[in-house]
C-alpha positions in Angstrom: 90.7 101.8 95.7 93.3 104.4 95.2 91.9 107.0 97.8 91.6 104.1 100.0 95.3 103.3 100.0 95.6 107.0 101.0 93.3 107.0 103.6 95.2 103.7 105.0 98.4 105.5 104.9 97.3 108.7 106.5 95.7 106.4 109.5 99.0 104.4 109.4 97.7 101.3 108.8 100.7 99.8 106.9 99.8 96.1 106.3 96.1 96.9 105.0 97.7 99.6 102.4 100.2 96.8 101.2 97.3 94.6 100.6 95.3 97.4 99.0 98.0 98.6 96.9 98.5 94.8 95.4 94.7 94.7 94.5 94.9 97.8 93.1 98.0 96.5 91.1 96.7 93.1 90.3 93.1 93.6 89.8 91.7 97.0 89.2 94.6 98.8 87.2 94.4 96.1 84.4 90.9 96.2 84.1 90.6 99.9 83.8 92.3 99.8 80.8 95.1 102.2 79.2 93.9 105.5 80.4 96.7 107.8 81.6 95.8 108.1 85.3 96.3 104.3 85.5 100.0 104.3 83.9 100.4 107.5 86.5 99.4 104.9 89.3 101.3 102.2 87.8 104.5 104.0 87.9 104.0 105.3 91.7 103.5 101.8 93.1 106.9 100.9 93.3 107.5 104.3 94.9 104.4 104.1 97.5 105.7 100.4 98.2 109.0 101.6 99.4 107.1 104.6 101.1 105.1 102.1 103.0 108.0 99.9 104.2 110.6 102.4 105.1 107.8 104.4 107.3 106.9 100.9 108.9 110.5 100.1 109.7 111.2 103.3 110.9 107.9 102.9 113.6 109.5 99.5 114.5 113.0 100.4 115.3 111.3 103.6 117.5 108.9 101.0 119.5 112.1 98.7 120.1 114.0 101.0 121.0 111.2 102.3 123.4 111.1 98.7 124.9 114.5 98.9 125.0 114.4 101.8 127.5 111.6 100.5 129.6 112.7 96.9 130.0 114.7 97.6 133.1 112.0 99.3 134.9 109.6 96.6 133.7 111.7 94.0 135.1 112.4 95.3 138.4 108.6 95.9 138.9 108.4 92.0 137.8 110.9 90.9 140.4 109.3 93.0 143.2 105.7 91.2 142.7 
């Protein structure tokens, strides 16, 4: 499950990554018991969630800025047609 999360983050699929993170936190880690790797993963969950949020927000801002730059050309083309 953790490797799937890492793969989704590398592929920039942030919403599925958040869902996988939630599933890992709520179902998989409690079932796995009190192993050391489980506690390390549990400690990293808030950091991963913050990292996903920050990266997604940065991409959203870049996308909106790109739209803002190209909206004039799109508007001109729409008016001409």
